[in-house]
N, C-alpha and C positions, 0 to 999 in steps of 0.2 A: 657394416661388418664389425663384429666384436672381436677384439684382440685380447690376448692374455699377456700381461706384463709381470715380470718378476721384480719385485721392489727390493732395493738395497738401501742401506743406511749410509749416507755420505757424511753425516755429522759426527765425525770421530774426534775425540779429545786430542788436543795438540800434545805430542809427546815431549818429555823433558829432553834437553840436549844431551847427546852421548858422545864419547870420544869416537873419532872416525873409524878406528878399527872395530870398536864394539858395534857401531852402527852398521858397518859392512857385514859383520858376523850375523847380526840379526836379519839383515836383508837376505843373505845367502841361505841361512838356515830356514827362513820362512818361505822361500820360493816354492818348495813342494807343498807347503801348507796352503798358500794362496791358490795354487792350482787345484789342490784337493778340495778346497772350499768351493771353487768355481764349478768343479765337476760334480760335487755333491748337490750344489744348487740346481744344476741341470738334471741330475738323476732323480732328485726327489720331486721335481716339478711334475704336477699332473699333466697328462697329455693334452691333446686337443681333438676336437670332433669337427671335421669339415663336412658341411651339408650343402646339398644342391638338389634341384628338381629339374626334370627335363622339359624342354619346350613343348613337347606333345601334350602335356597336361594343362599348361597355361601359357599364353603369349604375353600377358601383361604382368607387371610387378604386383606383388601380394603383400598385404599386411596381416598380422595375426600372431599366434602364440606357437612357439616351438616347444615340444615336450619330449624330453629324452627319458625313456623307460628302461629299467634294468631289472631283470628277473633271473631266478635260479633255474626255472623250468620253462619249457616251451610247449607243454600240452595245450595251453591256450596262449594266444598272443599276449605279449606284455601289456598292450593297450587295454586289455580286458582284465588286468590283474590289480589295478590300483584300487585300494579300499581303505577303510578306516582302521581295521583291526590288524593284528600281528601277521596275518596272512598276506599282507600287501606286498606288492613289488616296490621298487624305488623309482622316484621320478624327480626330474629337474625341469624348470620352466624358464623361458626367456621370450620377451616380446620382440618382434621384428617388424620393421616397416620398410616398404619399397624393396622387397626381395625379388630380384629379377630372375627370369628363367636362365638356367645354365650357370648362374652366378654362384660361386663357392663362398659360403659364409662360415665363420667360425663360431661355434657355440660358446657362450660365456661360461667358462669353467668355474666361475665364482657365483653362478646362479643359485637361487634358493632351491633347496631340495626338501623332499619329504619321503620317508620319515627321517632319513639322515640328512642333515643340513648341507654337508659339503662333500664334494668328490673325494677329498683327501681322507675322509673318515670312512669310506666304503671298506667293507671287509675284503680280504684276499680270497681269490678263487676264480672259477670259470663261470661266466654269466652270459646271458643273452641281452643284446641291446636292440631296441626298436625306437625309431623317432617318428613322431606324428606332428603334422602342422595343422593347427586349427585356424581356419581362414576367417578374417574379419572383413566387414564392409563399412563404408563411411556413410553416416546418417547426418543430414542437416535438418535439425529439428526446428519446430515452430518456436521454441523458447530461445532460439538464437545459438544454441550449443551445437558444435560439430563433434560427434563421437564416433569411435571405431568399435564395432561390436559384431559378434557372430550372428548372422541372419539364420533363422531356422530354415532348413531345406527339406522339410517333410519327415524328419526323424524325431522331432520333439527335443531339440537342443541337447543332443548326446554327442559330446566332443569326439568320442571314439567310434561313432557310427555316422557322423554327419556327411551326407553326399557332398563331394567336392573337396573334402579334406584329403591331404596327402599323407602317406606313411611309407615306411621302409620295410623291407623284408628283414626279420630278426637275424642278427649275426652274433657269433660267439666271440667274446673277448676274455682276456685274462687280466685280472687286477691283482697286483702284488704290492703289499705294504703301502697302500694309499696311492700307488702309481696307476693312473688310468692310461691305457695305451693311446697312441695317436691313430685315429681311424678316419676313414672317409666314407660317408654314407649318402647314397642317393635315395631320395624319397620317390621311388619308382612306381608306387601304387596309388591309385585314386579311388576313393569310395564312390560307387555308382549311384545313380538316382534311385529313389524308392517308387515303385509303381503305385498309382492311386487305387484304392479299393473299388470294387465294382458293386453296383446296385443289385439287389435281389428282390424277391417279392416282399420281404419284411423289412429289410435294411436299406435305407437310402442315405445318400451323402450330399451335403451342400457346402458351398463356400461362397461367401459374399465379400465384396470390397466394403470396408468400413470407411465411411467419410470421416468420422471422428478420428480414427487412428491414422488414416492417411494424411489428414491435415497436420496432425501432431508430428509424425515421423518424417514428413517431407517426401514420401514415396507411397506407392500403393501398398496398403496393408490389408490383410484378409483375416476373417474369422469364419469358422465353420462348425459343422456338427455331423455326427453319425446318428441317424434317426431310426428307431425301431417302431414300426407301425403295429397297431393292435390287430389281432385276428378279427376279420370282418370289416376292416377299414374300407376295402374296395366295394363291399356289398351293402354298406350303410352310408351312402353318399350324403345324407342330410344330418348325420350325427357329428357333433363337435366334441372334442375330447380334452380332458385335463392334460397338462404337460408335466411329465416326471423328468426333472433335470438332474442328472448325475454329474457332480463336479469331481475333479481329480486330475491326475497327471495326464499328459498327452496320450490320447487313444489313437492307435493306428487304424482301428475300425471299431465296430460295436462288438467288442470282445465279450465272451461269456454267453454267446448265443450260437447254437450249432444245431442244424436241422437233421443231422445224421448221427448215429451212435459213434462211440470212439473208434478210431482207426484200429482194426484188429492186428495190423502189421507193425504198429508203433512199438518201438523198444522202450520199456519202462525206464524212467529216470528218477534218480534220488534227488530230493529237495534238501539241500543243506539248511535252508532257512527254517523249514518246518520239521526236519528230521523224519521225513516220510518217504518210503520207497514207492516208486511208480506214481509220483504226484502228477506227471503230465497226463497220465490216463485218467486220474481223478478229475483234473481240470476239464478234460473233454467230456467226461460223463456228466459233470455238473452243468456244463453248457448245454448238453442235449436234454438233460432233465428240465432246464429252464425253458427250452423251446416247447417241450410237451406241456409244461405248466402254463406258459404264456398263451398257447393256442387252445388250452383246455376250456371246458365250459364254465368253470367257476372263478376264473381269474379276471380281475377288473380290467376294463378296456381303457387304456390310456396310451398316450404317445410318450415313449421314453427316448431321451436324447443324451448323448455324451458330447460335450463341447470341445472343439479344438481351438485353442487360443494361445499358441506358443508366442513368446516374445524374444527379442534379442538377448534376454537375460536368463530365460528358463523355459521349461517345457510347457508351462502355462503362466498366466498373468496374475494369478490369485484373484481374478474376477472383480477387482476394485480399481478405482482411479488412483494414479500415483504420479508423482513429479517425474520420476525417471522413466516410467513406462507409458504414461499417457492414460487416456480415458477408457481403459478396458471395461470397467464396470458399466459405464454408460453404453459402450458399444454392444456389450452382450445383452444388457437389459432393454435398451431402446431400439437397437437395430437388428441384432441376430434373432432374438426370441420372437418379436412380432413377425419377422419374416417367416420363421418356421410355422408359427401359428396360422398365418395367412395361407401358406402354401399347402399345409397338411391338415387344415381344419382343426386348429386348437380353439378352445373356448376364448382365450385371449383376455382373461380378467385375472387380477392379482390372486384371488382365492384359489384359482384353478391351476396355478403354477406352484409346484413344491420342489424343494431342493434337498439333495442328500449326497453324502460322500464320506470318505475316510481320509484321515491324515491331512494332506494338503486340501483334499476335497471337503474334509470336515470343517476346516477353518473357513474355506470359501463359502460353504453352505450357511454357516452362522453369519459370516461377514455380509453376504448379500441380503440376508434377512434383516440384519441390523441396519445396513446402509440404505436399503430400499424397503422399508417396513410395509408399504402398501402394495408393492409390486410382486411380492411372493407370499404364498399362503401358508407355508409350513416349512420347517427346516429340521432334518434329521442328521445330526452332527456326530460322526464317529471318530474316535481317537484324534481329535483335532490338533493341529499345530498350536503353539501356545496362544490361548485366548485371553490370558491375563499376563501382562509383562512383569508382574511381580514374581512370576514363575516362568521366565523365558527359558524353558527347560530347567536347569538348576541355577539360573542367574536371575537375580532381582536387579533389573537395569536401573531402577530408581535409587536403590540404597547401596548396592555393591559398588566397590571402586574398580574391581578387576574381574573379568569374566573367566580367566583361566585358572585363578588360584583363590583358595580361601586363605587369607593372610592373617597371621598373628604376629606378635612381637618377635618371636624367636624362630618361627618356621612358616612355611606356606605349603598347602596341599593342593594338588591338581584337582580341578573340578571334573567329575565323570561326565562322559558324553553318551555312552551307550552301555546297556546292561542286558542280561537275560532275565528270565522270570524268577530266578533265585537271587538276583542282585549281583551276579558276577559281572564285573566291569571289564570290557575288552577294548575300550577307546576313551580317551579323554576329550573334552571339548576343544582343547588346544590341538590335539591330533587332527580333529575333523576340520578345523579352520586352516591348519597348515596344509592339509591336502588340497583344499580349495585354492589356497594362495599359489601353489605350484601350477594349478590348472589355469589360473587367470588373475591378473591384477585388476584393480579398479572395479571389482565386482563382476568380472567377466568369466568366472569359472563355470557358470551354468549349473551350479550346485545349490544346496539347501540354504546355507547361511548367507550366501550372496543374494539369493532371490528375496529372502526376507528383507535385506537392506534395500534392494531395488524396489520393493513394494512399499516399505514403511518410511524410508528416509527421504529428506529433501535432497536436492542435488548440490554438488560442490561447485567450485568455480569452473571446473572443466566440463561439468554437465553429467558426471557420474554420481552414483549414490554416495552420500556421506556415510562414513563408517560409524556404526554404533559403538565399536571399540577398535582400538589399534590392533591390526591383525597380527603383529609380531608380539607385542607386550600384553595385550588383553585389557588395556586401560580403557574404561568406559567413558564415552562422551555424553555428559549429562544434558547438553543442549539438544543433541539428537534424541536422547531418551525422552525428553519433554515433548518433542514433536511427535514421536511415536505414540505417546500416551494420549494426546488429544485427538489423534487421527485414526489410530489402528488398534489400540488396546480395547478389544471388543467388550470385555467385562466392565471396564471402566466406563465406556460409552453407554452401555446398558444402564448402569447406575446413574450416570450424569443425565441421561435423556429419558429416563423412565417416565417422568411426569408429562413429557411431551408426546412420547411415542408408545407408552405402555399399552394402550388399547389396541394398537396395531401389532404389538408383539404377543399379546395374550393368546394362549393355546397353540403357539407356533414353535416354541423352542424345545428341542429334545436332544439331549447330549448323552453319549455313551463312551466309556473309556475303561481299559483294563487298569487295575490298580498296580500292575507291574509293567506299565508301558515302557518299552525299551529306551525311549528318549525322555522319560520322566514327564510326559505330557499330562498325566493325571494330576500333577500338582496344580496346574493352572485350572483344571476342571474343578478341583475342590474349592478354589477361591471364587470361581464364577458361580458355583452352586450356592455359596454363602450369599452372594449378591442376589441371585434369583429367588432364594428362599425368603428373603426379607422384603420382596416387592409387595406393594399394596396398591389398591385403586388403579388398576386391577392387580390381582395376584397373577404371576406368569402362567400358572396352570399348565405346565409342560411336564417334562421328565428329565431326570438325571440319574444314570445307572452305571454301576461299576462291575467289571468282571474280576472275580477272585483269581489272583495270580495270572491274569490274562495279559498277554504282551500286546505290542503295537498292532493296530488294525482290528481290535475287538470292537464289535458294533452292536452289542446288546443281545447277542445270541448266547443264552446260558446252557444250551444243550450240545453245541458242537464246538470243536476247536477252531482256532483262527484259520487254519488251512482250509476249512470248509466254509465257515461263516463269511469270510471275505469274498467268496464267490457267489453270495446270495443277496447282495445289496438290493437288487431290483425287486425280487419277490418279497423280501422282508419289508422294505419301506413303502412300497406302493400299497401294500395291504394296510400298513399302519395309517397312511394318509387317508385312504378311503374310509377306514373305520372312524376317522375323526373329522372328515371334511365338513360335516354338518355344523361343526363348532365355529368354522371360519367363513363359511359361505353365506351370502345374503339369503333372506327368506325366499326370494323368488328365483333362486339359482336352480338350474337344471341338474339334478343329481341322479337322474334315472335313465335318460336316453342312452348314455354311454355304458350302462351296466347290463348289457344284453348277454 
């Protein structure tokens, strides 16, 4: 239980001696003052938040993260209002261990907050308060470390949607001059389980126990995939197919594929991200259009898959081996993919597997092509997360001393974190990191900057990922940066290992990025392009392309906006692969039987 203490200063300077009448006069006159000081101390103290959860939700004690959320409006619950820009709600976070059912605990009123750091700095007014508990589990890993982390429960590591997490019904409070009221909150709601998707004629779902990951984590761990079968798969039993592997964030199902037209009764919704009315209708129409294209007479017949590989740190593993997360790269490449190929008649050779994806999926696509040069036949890399750490967004982790500020002798400037296509900045890199710190310490927020550390960093003495920079100050750790460079700086690795692996990377690397990427990811692509353009014996012979004023998720489509092109990854990149497959396939490869 966390208690709030009001600190007083007992180290007062010894007074000079006074005549007794003068001393009594001082005492008498100051009695009201002493009492008023005591009353003022009490009245200006921030209140307290008492928390509990009922026995009906859990019988055992819990470990995890308590998150207090404060918002002005209740049109959507506060747990869905935390974001990087100025539209965010307020949040405070606190770790808790061994929290027993029905036990009342006190929230730490000195806890770290975002965007306002302290309860005492909150503005006056009426607000809504909601509390969420993000549940952790204990892992006894093969490396000897015992760590407490949130296990994915089918939602893809979303703290505000994770089944089993507890939360409260929002309640109204009044804050006056930094005084937060004393309130008691019961976390009376529990997020229900998510149903598994059902198989259809075209879409199948598999999940396998990974021996590699189970051995590492000390418990059964699974990886899976949603599989889109080609038209005619069931009527061509002797045909084996190439495997189109889409990397990206956790997929609940094989989205973007719909066998019926858009729902005519669906209420059109506005997309804030793309500034488009009725975008939900557009999404369904594109999904139906893809179905008609996929089953039409002129589309290549391949097996397309979306991989499910959430970890205790994020909605996916970044598809590589790492110290903190274990051998996900090997599990996907040597366990999951061969299993899919065997069960659904994949060709099963490196040239016949190609990868594609955007953002996280873009980085993963290039990473597996770089890390497993013979196991994959081509990579189509859209708007990738930083592929050169000299441009880790707007930070050069090798030369900069601080990630949050550009520092000079007489002033320092905040480093931007997010912009629009005109360059208008709405969040700093510091803002984004502070939001994650509220959601979880020790890399446990389940968010973007933490997963990069969980993927790229060595582990610390406790077994959690080492910080690339101090999360409060932004000071960069150069030893960690050096580890990142040798193991996960993809552009650097391409340059370092071109003499060894260049022949296995030839014709395989294709990169696309908007030149106004919201997260400045194009800067790393420029640096990687310089390296690729200078390759010899062999020349990389791939493609790097940029979209003019295009924002994040641009994938090489010069004809449509992001809101459309992001929905067409499969039809775009499958055709690109088929048109180039002869450049990577061996001479005796079967390039015809699956093109019926």
